C-alpha positions as CSV (number, residue, x, y, z in Angstrom):
1,X,112.5,97.4,119.8
2,X,115.5,95.6,121.2
3,X,115.8,94.9,124.9
4,X,118.8,93.1,126.4
5,X,120.2,91.9,129.7
6,X,124.0,91.6,130.1
7,X,125.9,90.6,133.2
8,X,129.3,92.2,132.9
9,X,131.9,90.6,135.2
10,X,133.8,93.2,137.4
11,X,132.6,96.2,135.4
12,X,133.4,98.4,138.4
13,X,137.1,97.6,138.1
14,X,137.2,99.4,134.8
15,X,136.5,102.9,136.2
16,X,138.3,105.2,138.6
17,X,136.5,107.0,141.5
18,X,135.5,109.8,139.1
19,X,133.8,107.4,136.7
20,X,136.6,107.6,134.1
21,X,137.5,104.5,132.1
22,X,140.9,103.0,133.1
23,X,142.2,102.3,129.6
24,X,145.5,100.9,130.6
25,X,147.4,97.5,130.9
26,X,146.5,96.9,134.5
27,X,144.6,93.7,135.3
28,X,140.8,93.7,135.2
29,X,138.8,91.5,137.5
30,X,138.7,88.8,134.8
31,X,141.4,86.2,134.8
32,X,144.4,87.1,132.5
33,X,142.4,90.0,130.9
34,X,143.8,93.6,131.0
35,X,141.5,96.6,131.6
36,X,142.3,97.8,128.0
37,X,141.3,94.4,126.6
38,X,138.0,94.1,128.5
39,X,137.0,97.7,127.8
40,X,137.6,97.3,124.1
41,X,135.7,94.0,124.1
42,X,132.8,95.5,125.9
43,X,132.7,98.4,123.6
44,X,132.6,96.1,120.6
45,X,129.8,94.0,122.1
46,X,127.6,96.9,123.1
47,X,128.0,98.5,119.7
48,X,127.1,95.2,118.0
49,X,124.0,94.8,120.3
50,X,122.8,98.3,119.2
51,X,120.0,97.9,121.8
52,X,117.3,100.3,122.7
53,X,117.8,99.3,126.4
54,X,120.3,97.0,128.2
55,X,119.8,95.9,131.8
56,X,123.4,95.9,132.9
57,X,123.9,93.4,135.7
58,X,127.0,93.9,137.9
59,X,127.1,97.5,136.8
60,X,129.7,99.8,138.4
61,X,129.0,100.6,142.0
62,X,127.1,103.6,143.5
63,X,128.4,104.9,146.8
64,X,129.4,108.1,148.5
65,X,132.6,108.3,146.4
66,X,131.5,106.6,143.1
67,X,128.5,107.0,140.7
68,X,128.0,104.0,138.5
69,X,125.3,105.6,136.5
70,X,127.7,108.5,135.5
71,X,130.4,105.9,134.7
72,X,128.1,104.0,132.4
73,X,127.1,107.1,130.6
74,X,130.7,107.9,130.1
75,X,131.3,104.4,128.7
76,X,128.3,104.9,126.3
77,X,129.8,108.2,125.1
78,X,133.2,106.7,124.6
79,X,131.8,104.1,122.3
80,X,129.0,106.1,120.7
81,X,126.2,104.0,121.9
82,X,122.5,104.8,121.3
83,X,121.7,103.4,124.8
84,X,123.5,106.3,126.5
85,X,121.2,107.3,129.4
86,X,121.6,105.4,132.7
87,X,118.8,104.7,135.1
88,X,119.7,103.3,138.5
89,X,117.4,102.0,141.3
90,X,118.2,101.3,144.9
91,X,122.0,101.2,145.4
92,X,123.6,98.3,147.3
93,X,126.8,97.5,149.1
94,X,128.1,94.8,146.8
95,X,129.8,96.8,144.1
96,X,127.4,95.2,141.6
97,X,124.5,97.5,140.7
98,X,121.5,97.0,138.4
99,X,121.5,99.9,135.9
100,X,119.4,100.3,132.8
101,X,121.2,101.9,129.8
102,X,118.6,103.1,127.3
103,X,118.2,105.3,124.2
104,X,116.3,108.4,125.5
105,X,115.2,109.1,121.9
106,X,113.3,105.9,121.9
107,X,112.5,105.0,125.5
108,X,111.5,107.1,128.5
109,X,112.4,105.4,131.8
110,X,112.0,106.3,135.4
111,X,112.6,104.4,138.6
112,X,109.2,103.5,140.0
113,X,109.4,101.1,143.0
114,X,106.1,99.6,144.2
115,X,105.0,98.1,147.5
116,X,105.0,99.4,151.1
117,X,108.3,100.5,152.7
118,X,108.6,98.3,155.8
119,X,112.1,98.9,157.2
120,X,113.6,96.1,159.2
121,X,110.3,94.9,160.8
122,X,109.3,93.5,157.4
123,X,106.0,92.8,155.7
124,X,104.2,89.8,154.1
125,X,102.6,91.4,151.1
126,X,105.3,92.1,148.6
127,X,106.9,95.1,150.2
128,X,109.2,97.5,148.4
129,X,112.3,95.7,147.2
130,X,114.6,97.7,149.5
131,X,112.6,96.6,152.5
132,X,112.2,93.3,154.4
133,X,110.0,90.3,153.4
134,X,108.5,88.1,156.2
135,X,108.0,84.5,155.2
136,X,108.0,81.1,156.9
137,X,110.1,79.0,154.5
138,X,110.4,75.8,156.4
139,X,107.0,75.5,158.1
140,X,108.5,75.8,161.6
141,X,106.0,78.5,162.7
142,X,108.8,81.0,162.7
143,X,109.0,83.7,160.1
144,X,112.2,84.4,158.2
145,X,113.2,88.0,157.5
146,X,114.5,88.2,153.9
147,X,116.3,91.1,152.2
148,X,117.7,91.6,148.7
149,X,121.4,92.1,148.7
150,X,120.8,93.7,145.3
151,X,117.2,95.1,145.3
152,X,115.6,94.6,141.9
153,X,115.3,97.7,139.7
154,X,111.6,98.6,138.9
155,X,111.2,100.9,136.0
156,X,108.2,102.4,134.2
157,X,109.0,102.7,130.5
158,X,107.4,104.8,127.8
159,X,108.1,103.1,124.5
160,X,106.9,103.1,120.9
161,X,104.8,100.0,121.8
162,X,103.2,101.8,124.8
163,X,103.8,101.7,128.5
164,X,105.8,98.7,129.8
165,X,106.8,97.8,133.3
166,X,110.3,96.4,133.6
167,X,112.0,94.6,136.6
168,X,115.7,94.0,136.5
169,X,117.0,91.4,138.8
170,X,120.2,89.9,140.2
171,X,119.2,87.1,142.6
172,X,121.8,86.2,145.2
173,X,124.1,83.3,144.3
174,X,123.7,80.0,145.9
175,X,127.4,79.3,146.1
176,X,128.4,77.9,149.6
177,X,131.2,80.4,150.3
178,X,133.1,79.9,153.6
179,X,132.4,76.2,154.1
180,X,135.1,74.4,156.1
181,X,133.9,70.9,155.7
182,X,131.2,68.9,153.8
183,X,128.6,69.3,156.5
184,X,129.0,73.0,156.7
185,X,129.1,73.2,152.9
186,X,125.7,71.5,152.8
187,X,124.3,73.7,155.6
188,X,125.3,76.9,153.9
189,X,124.2,75.7,150.5
190,X,120.7,74.9,151.8
191,X,120.5,78.2,153.7
192,X,121.5,80.1,150.5
193,X,118.9,78.1,148.5
194,X,116.2,79.0,151.0
195,X,117.1,82.7,150.7
196,X,117.2,82.5,146.9
197,X,113.7,80.9,146.8
198,X,112.4,83.5,149.2
199,X,113.6,86.3,147.0
200,X,111.9,84.6,144.0
201,X,108.6,84.2,146.0
202,X,108.8,87.9,146.8
203,X,109.5,88.8,143.2
204,X,106.7,86.5,142.0
205,X,104.3,88.4,144.3
206,X,105.1,91.6,142.5
207,X,104.7,89.9,139.1
208,X,101.3,88.6,140.2
209,X,100.3,92.2,141.0
210,X,101.3,93.4,137.6
211,X,99.6,90.5,135.8
212,X,96.4,91.1,137.8
213,X,96.5,94.7,136.6
214,X,97.1,93.6,133.0
215,X,100.4,95.5,132.9
216,X,102.7,94.7,130.0
217,X,105.7,93.3,131.9
218,X,109.3,92.3,131.3
219,X,111.4,90.6,134.0
220,X,115.0,90.2,133.1
221,X,118.5,89.7,134.5
222,X,120.6,87.1,136.2
223,X,118.8,84.6,138.5
224,X,121.9,82.5,139.4
225,X,119.4,79.7,139.0
226,X,117.6,77.5,136.5
227,X,115.7,74.3,136.1
228,X,117.8,71.4,137.3
229,X,120.8,73.6,138.2
230,X,121.7,71.9,141.5
231,X,120.8,68.9,143.7
232,X,119.1,71.2,146.3
233,X,116.3,71.9,143.9
234,X,115.0,68.4,144.7
235,X,114.9,69.2,148.3
236,X,112.6,72.3,147.7
237,X,110.7,70.9,144.8
238,X,111.3,73.6,142.2
239,X,113.7,76.2,141.1
240,X,113.4,79.9,141.7
241,X,113.0,80.5,138.0
242,X,109.9,78.2,137.9
243,X,108.5,80.2,140.8
244,X,108.9,83.6,139.0
245,X,107.6,82.2,135.7
246,X,104.5,80.8,137.5
247,X,105.0,77.3,136.1
248,X,101.9,75.2,136.5
249,X,99.6,78.2,137.0
250,X,97.0,79.2,134.4
251,X,98.5,80.6,131.2
252,X,97.3,84.1,132.0
253,X,99.3,84.0,135.2
254,X,102.6,82.9,133.7
255,X,105.6,84.7,132.3
256,X,107.3,83.3,129.3
257,X,111.0,82.8,128.3
258,X,111.6,80.2,125.5
259,X,115.0,79.2,126.9
260,X,113.5,78.5,130.3
261,X,110.7,76.6,128.6
262,X,113.2,74.5,126.6
263,X,115.2,73.7,129.8
264,X,112.0,72.7,131.6
265,X,111.0,70.2,128.8
266,X,113.9,67.9,129.5
267,X,116.5,68.0,132.2
268,X,118.8,65.5,130.4
269,X,118.9,67.0,126.9
270,X,121.2,69.7,125.8
271,X,120.0,73.1,127.0
272,X,120.6,76.8,126.1
273,X,123.4,78.4,128.2
274,X,124.1,82.1,128.9
275,X,127.3,81.8,131.1
276,X,130.6,80.0,130.9
277,X,132.9,79.7,134.0
278,X,136.3,78.1,134.3
279,X,136.6,75.6,137.1
280,X,140.2,75.8,138.1
281,X,140.5,72.7,140.3
282,X,138.8,70.6,137.6
283,X,140.6,72.2,134.6
284,X,137.4,72.6,132.6
285,X,134.6,75.0,131.8
286,X,131.1,74.9,133.2
287,X,128.2,76.3,131.2
288,X,124.8,77.3,132.7
289,X,121.5,78.9,131.9
290,X,121.4,81.8,134.4
291,X,120.1,84.9,132.5
292,X,116.5,85.4,131.3
293,X,114.2,87.8,129.6
294,X,110.6,86.9,130.7
295,X,107.5,88.5,129.3
296,X,103.9,88.8,130.3
297,X,101.1,87.1,128.3
298,X,100.1,90.5,126.8
299,X,103.6,91.1,125.4
300,X,104.2,87.6,124.1
301,X,102.5,88.3,120.8
302,X,104.9,91.2,120.3
303,X,107.9,89.2,121.3
304,X,109.3,88.2,117.9
305,X,112.7,86.7,118.8
306,X,114.9,85.8,121.8
307,X,118.6,85.3,121.2
308,X,121.5,84.4,123.4
309,X,124.7,86.0,122.0
310,X,126.7,82.9,122.8
311,X,130.1,82.8,121.0
312,X,129.9,79.1,120.2
313,X,126.2,78.3,120.1
314,X,124.9,81.2,118.1
315,X,125.9,80.8,114.4
316,X,126.1,84.6,113.8
317,X,128.5,85.1,116.7
318,X,130.5,81.9,115.8
319,X,131.1,83.1,112.3
320,X,132.1,86.6,113.3
321,X,135.6,86.1,114.7
322,X,135.9,89.6,116.2
323,X,132.6,89.3,117.9
324,X,133.3,85.8,119.2
325,X,136.6,87.0,120.7
326,X,135.0,90.1,122.2
327,X,132.2,88.1,123.9
328,X,134.8,85.7,125.5
329,X,137.0,88.6,126.7
330,X,134.2,90.9,127.9
331,X,132.5,88.8,130.5
332,X,131.7,85.3,131.7
333,X,128.1,85.9,130.8
334,X,126.6,86.5,127.4
335,X,123.9,89.0,126.4
336,X,120.3,87.8,126.1
337,X,118.3,89.8,123.6
338,X,114.6,90.2,123.0
339,X,113.1,91.8,119.8
340,X,109.7,93.3,120.3
341,X,107.5,94.6,117.5
342,X,104.0,96.1,117.3
343,X,101.2,93.5,117.4
344,X,99.6,92.8,114.1
345,X,96.1,94.4,113.7
346,X,93.2,92.1,114.2
347,X,91.2,91.4,111.1
348,X,87.5,92.5,111.2
């Protein structure tokens, strides 16, 4: 069984309000890429993935006038994808939804949010992800009220390997938008880092509940974060990814992702990367490890292979010119794929 996460930059811009693809020469949200070119590239990549389920990060928006789930199902039909059924969770106001595209002949999926619904007053014990989390982040005896701008998608899956819990995430970026000087840049960056860590603590609380119940669990998506990603990690001691993984906890309480494990082994060696951004004022590209597929201990024996479909670092992608070009045109992130297989029987 093949499970993937894929952040598609400005997917919403490729559809009209009726959910129809805008296959024309107008500009997409990607720099110097037309809608026709991005749509064709995405179709090629999704066909090549041939996944049983894809967590689409930055999926088309859901609002009073638009239905991103219907739009993705139309996209899947246009390109003949097996993963043709869309499952959405709580919608948000950012035009970037979390939607699971899956093959209904292989996987049954339903939105199954857990935790109490708290409203704006908040709760301390892992409330539902569209609610409010109360936490004192800076030990000042004053609780912070934290909300997800993009509530994680919690899904209950029925698969050939048995029931699996899946949580799709898009943790808020730490970019210090709106800063007018260096002092304000630092203040905003630290505030955003605190919020990002709070979201990861909230997510980790839900992970701990599943692990305590011995639920097979996959947590996947874009964390906008990773070990050693910025200097503010030193201020708080660890990254959000390390919090969700449960680093330094007993093995039975940890999630596992080999790319995260590799990055944690050495902060100065070359690391896997899942995203590539052009820095205009520096005239260069920045690569980063932002996207993960984490599994619970019970699924680790069934997890046969993780693969980042990086156009330059993955030899299969590099030697396939058409796929390499499609990956670079489709998005600034690259798919991360996990292959799961049935566990080998235990010998008597």
